[in-house]
C-alpha positions in Angstrom: 63.0 -118.7 112.6 60.3 -117.4 110.3 58.8 -115.4 113.1 62.2 -113.7 113.7 62.5 -112.8 110.1 59.1 -111.3 110.1 59.9 -109.0 113.0 63.1 -107.9 111.3 61.2 -107.0 108.2 58.6 -105.1 110.2 61.3 -103.2 112.2 63.1 -102.2 109.0 60.0 -100.8 107.4 59.1 -98.9 110.5 62.5 -97.4 110.6 62.2 -96.2 107.0 58.8 -94.7 107.7 60.1 -92.9 110.8 63.1 -91.6 109.0 60.8 -90.2 106.2 58.5 -88.5 108.7 61.5 -86.9 110.4 62.8 -85.5 107.1 59.4 -84.1 106.2 59.1 -82.5 109.6 62.5 -80.8 109.2 61.6 -79.6 105.7 58.4 -78.0 107.2 60.3 -76.3 110.0 62.9 -74.9 107.6 60.2 -73.6 105.2 58.3 -72.0 108.1 61.4 -70.4 109.4 62.3 -69.0 106.0 58.7 -67.8 105.4 58.7 -66.0 108.8 62.1 -64.5 108.0 60.8 -63.3 104.6 57.8 -61.7 106.3 60.0 -60.0 108.8 62.3 -58.7 106.0 59.5 -57.7 103.5 57.0 -56.4 105.9 58.1 -52.8 106.0 58.9 -52.7 102.3 55.4 -54.0 101.5 53.8 -51.2 103.5 54.6 -48.0 101.6 55.1 -44.6 103.2 52.8 -41.9 101.8 52.6 -38.1 102.0 49.5 -36.9 103.9 47.7 -33.8 105.1 45.2 -33.1 107.8 41.7 -31.9 106.9 40.9 -28.5 108.3 37.4 -27.2 107.7 36.9 -23.5 106.9 33.7 -21.5 107.0 35.3 -18.2 106.0 37.3 -19.4 103.0 37.8 -17.2 100.0 39.7 -17.5 96.7 41.0 -15.2 94.0 38.9 -15.0 90.9 40.1 -13.5 87.6 38.0 -11.2 85.5 39.4 -10.3 82.0 39.3 -6.8 80.6 40.7 -4.9 77.7 43.1 -2.0 77.7 41.6 0.7 75.5 42.2 4.3 74.7 39.8 6.8 76.2 39.5 8.5 72.8 39.9 6.9 69.4 38.8 8.5 66.2 38.8 7.5 62.5 39.6 10.7 60.6 38.5 11.8 57.1 37.7 14.8 55.0 34.3 16.5 55.3 34.4 17.2 51.6 35.5 15.1 48.7 38.5 15.5 46.4 41.8 14.2 45.4 44.3 13.5 48.2 47.3 15.8 47.8 49.3 14.8 50.9 49.2 12.5 53.9 51.9 13.7 56.3 51.9 10.8 58.8 52.2 7.1 58.8 51.3 4.3 61.2 53.1 4.6 64.5 53.7 8.3 64.2 53.0 10.3 67.4 51.1 13.5 66.7 49.9 16.5 68.8 46.6 18.3 68.9 46.2 20.6 65.9 48.9 19.0 63.8 48.1 18.8 60.1 47.8 15.2 59.1 46.5 15.3 55.5 45.4 17.7 52.7 43.3 17.6 49.6 44.2 19.2 46.3 42.7 22.6 46.6 43.9 24.3 43.4 40.4 24.4 41.9 38.9 25.6 45.1 41.5 28.3 45.5 40.7 29.5 41.9 37.0 29.7 42.9 38.0 31.7 46.0 40.0 34.1 43.9 37.0 34.6 41.5 34.7 35.2 44.5 37.1 37.7 45.9 37.2 39.5 42.6 33.4 39.6 42.5 33.4 40.9 46.1 35.8 43.7 45.1 33.7 44.6 42.1 30.6 44.7 44.3 32.5 46.9 46.8 33.4 49.3 44.0 29.7 49.5 42.9 28.7 50.2 46.4 31.2 53.0 46.6 30.0 54.5 43.3 26.3 54.2 44.4 27.1 55.9 47.7 28.9 58.8 45.9 25.9 59.2 43.5 23.5 59.2 46.4 25.6 61.9 48.2 25.5 64.1 45.1 21.8 63.6 44.6 21.2 64.6 48.2 23.0 67.9 47.6 21.0 68.5 44.5 17.8 67.8 46.4 18.7 70.3 49.0 19.2 72.9 46.3 15.9 72.0 44.7 17.3 70.7 41.5 15.8 67.1 41.8 12.8 65.6 43.3 12.6 63.3 46.3 11.6 60.5 44.0 14.9 60.7 42.2 16.9 60.6 45.5 14.9 57.5 46.6 15.8 55.7 43.4 19.5 56.4 43.9 19.3 55.3 47.5 17.7 52.0 46.4 20.5 51.5 43.9 23.0 52.0 46.8 21.2 49.4 48.9 21.2 46.9 46.0 24.9 47.3 45.5 25.6 46.7 49.2 23.5 43.5 49.0 25.4 42.3 46.0 28.7 43.0 47.9 27.5 41.0 50.9 26.5 38.1 48.7 29.8 38.1 47.0 31.6 38.2 50.3 29.5 35.4 51.7 30.2 33.3 48.6 34.0 33.8 49.1 33.7 32.9 52.8 31.8 29.7 52.0 34.6 28.7 49.6 37.2 29.5 52.3 35.2 27.2 54.7 35.5 24.5 52.1 39.2 25.2 52.0 39.4 24.6 55.8 37.6 21.3 55.3 40.3 20.2 52.9 42.7 19.7 55.8 42.7 17.0 58.5 44.1 18.1 61.9 44.8 15.9 64.9 41.9 16.3 67.4 44.1 15.3 70.3 47.5 14.0 71.2 48.0 10.4 70.2 49.5 7.9 67.9 48.4 7.0 64.3 47.3 3.3 64.3 46.0 3.0 60.7 46.5 4.7 57.3 43.7 3.7 55.0 44.6 5.6 51.8 47.5 7.3 50.0 48.3 10.3 48.0 46.5 10.6 44.6 43.4 8.7 45.8 39.9 10.2 45.6 38.4 10.7 49.0 34.7 10.7 49.5 33.1 13.0 52.2 33.4 11.2 55.5 35.5 8.4 54.2 38.0 7.2 56.9 41.6 7.8 56.0 43.5 7.8 59.3 42.9 6.3 62.7 44.3 8.0 65.8 44.4 6.6 69.4 45.0 8.7 72.5 47.6 6.4 74.1 48.5 8.7 76.9 45.1 8.2 78.5 44.3 4.5 78.7 41.6 2.7 80.6 40.5 -0.8 81.3 36.9 -1.9 81.1 36.0 -5.1 83.0 32.7 -7.0 83.2 32.0 -8.0 86.8 29.2 -9.6 88.7 27.1 -6.9 90.4 28.1 -8.1 93.9 31.8 -8.0 93.0 31.5 -4.5 91.4 29.8 -3.3 94.7 33.0 -4.2 96.6 35.2 -1.8 94.6 36.3 1.5 96.1 36.4 4.6 94.0 39.9 6.0 93.7 41.6 2.8 94.9 44.4 1.2 92.9 44.0 -2.4 91.7 46.5 -4.6 90.0 45.9 -6.3 86.7 47.9 -9.2 85.2 49.0 -9.2 81.6 51.3 -11.3 79.5 54.1 -8.7 80.0 53.6 -8.1 83.7 51.3 -6.2 86.1 49.4 -3.0 85.4 48.3 -0.6 88.1 44.9 1.0 87.5 42.7 3.3 89.6 39.0 2.5 89.8 37.0 5.4 88.4 33.4 4.2 88.2 31.0 1.5 87.2 27.9 1.7 85.1 25.7 0.3 87.8 23.5 -1.4 85.2 23.5 -5.1 84.6 24.0 -6.0 81.0 21.1 -8.3 80.0 23.3 -10.3 77.7 26.4 -10.9 79.8 24.7 -10.4 83.2 27.6 -8.3 84.3 28.3 -4.7 85.3 31.0 -2.7 83.5 33.7 -1.3 85.8 36.1 1.3 84.4 39.7 1.7 85.6 42.2 4.5 84.7 45.6 3.0 83.8 48.5 4.6 85.8 51.5 2.7 84.6 52.9 1.9 81.1 50.5 -0.2 79.0 49.5 -0.8 75.4 46.0 -0.4 73.9 44.6 -3.7 73.0 46.2 -5.7 75.8 44.1 -8.2 77.7 44.4 -7.5 81.5 43.0 -9.7 84.2 41.7 -8.3 87.5 42.0 -10.6 90.5 39.4 -10.2 93.3 39.0 -12.2 96.4 35.6 -13.9 96.4 34.1 -15.4 99.5 33.1 -19.1 99.3 29.6 -19.3 100.7 29.9 -22.8 102.2 31.9 -24.8 104.7 34.6 -27.1 103.4 38.3 -27.6 103.2 41.2 -27.1 100.8 43.1 -29.9 99.2 45.7 -30.0 96.4 44.2 -31.3 93.1 46.8 -34.1 93.4 44.7 -35.4 96.4 41.6 -35.9 94.3 40.7 -39.2 92.7 38.2 -39.2 89.8 35.5 -41.8 90.0 32.6 -42.9 87.9 30.0 -40.5 86.7 32.3 -37.5 87.3 32.4 -38.0 91.0 35.5 -37.2 93.1 36.9 -38.7 96.2 39.8 -38.4 98.6 41.7 -41.2 100.2 41.3 -41.2 104.0 43.9 -43.0 106.2 42.1 -45.2 108.8 44.2 -46.6 111.6 44.3 -50.4 112.0 45.5 -52.8 114.7 48.9 -53.3 113.1 50.1 -49.7 113.7 49.6 -48.9 110.0 46.7 -47.3 108.1 44.2 -48.6 105.6 43.2 -46.5 102.6 39.5 -45.7 102.3 38.0 -43.6 99.6 35.5 -40.9 100.7 33.3 -39.1 98.1 33.6 -35.3 98.1 32.1 -32.4 96.1 34.4 -29.8 94.4 33.0 -26.4 95.3 35.8 -24.2 93.7 39.1 -24.9 91.9 41.9 -22.4 92.0 45.4 -23.0 90.5 46.4 -26.4 91.8 44.1 -26.6 94.7 40.4 -27.3 95.2 37.8 -26.4 97.9 35.7 -29.5 98.6 33.1 -30.7 101.0 31.9 -34.2 101.8 31.8 -37.1 104.2 35.2 -36.4 105.7 35.7 -35.6 109.4 37.6 -32.4 110.4 41.1 -33.5 111.4 41.1 -36.6 109.3 44.3 -37.6 107.6 44.2 -38.0 103.8 46.6 -38.9 101.1 48.2 -35.8 99.6 49.5 -37.2 96.3 50.6 -40.4 94.6 47.1 -41.8 94.2 48.1 -43.7 91.1 50.4 -45.9 93.2 47.9 -46.6 95.9 44.7 -48.7 95.8 41.7 -48.6 98.2 42.1 -51.1 101.1 45.9 -51.0 100.9 47.9 -50.6 104.1 50.3 -47.7 104.3 52.4 -45.7 106.7 52.3 -42.0 107.3 55.2 -40.1 105.8 55.7 -36.3 105.6 52.6 -34.4 106.5 51.6 -31.0 105.0 
């Protein structure tokens, strides 16, 4: 009887153990099934699709480089009086357009005109003395011919005539000098242009040579640009080039270059004649295509990842056995940078596929799928 009870107890325990093992096995199967389903569902979502581009090496690449220049007038003068005096009138103001020969300003010339009048009177008096001396000489000549006077007397009268003529010429020269001073009391426009500065007003005292007005020849503008000697050598005389300004483009024809390298700027000055509307003082940028003297490939700047010590890299997509790609950074050197793109070279094969953008959302070693390719 006791043996029978022992077997019953043993059988009951084994049944409990077997039941427990069965439940555990079912739990493992369900968990594995759910995990597999989860992997099947999350697999594509966990492998992001990225934009890419194919590397294409170039040995003949070039890029546009901008060289700034300044629009200036061919002629610009600061005008003043050659003699001093009180300013009587300034007939123009800033912004006024003037023509060559137009009177721009005058000095007070009343005192000078009085001196000219006095000099003219002295000249007239001297002329009268010359006439009297000449008449006297003529009469003395007649008397000499009749034997009434000596030759000595005639010579004395002739000398008086010459002295009177000399005094007349001196008086006339003095009057002419004063008239020249009168002409220097007027400022005339030396060429057609526009007044850009008025530095004094009526009533002021002008010193000789003091600048009072500034005039710019705005109908004949030019652009001067500092260029590397090799770039200046590519320009063609008479060819029209386009310049960029804040208000649009300016067309200008290449006239000449100095041909001399400035020791301070290491550049050659090229001069262009402006053919379209422009304003003196504008900054204009000349774009020239410059050859890149090395082999490399273009990438958008969004494809560059900055590393330590100022190094740059691109993310290369390397195929794996799962039909996806693994991100691998490759170091590159930036040769030139031009408005949103860079010309680089480095340990990247020609034809390699690299990440085009979105580097901040991708990490090296991550698996990705190829999306749109540029």
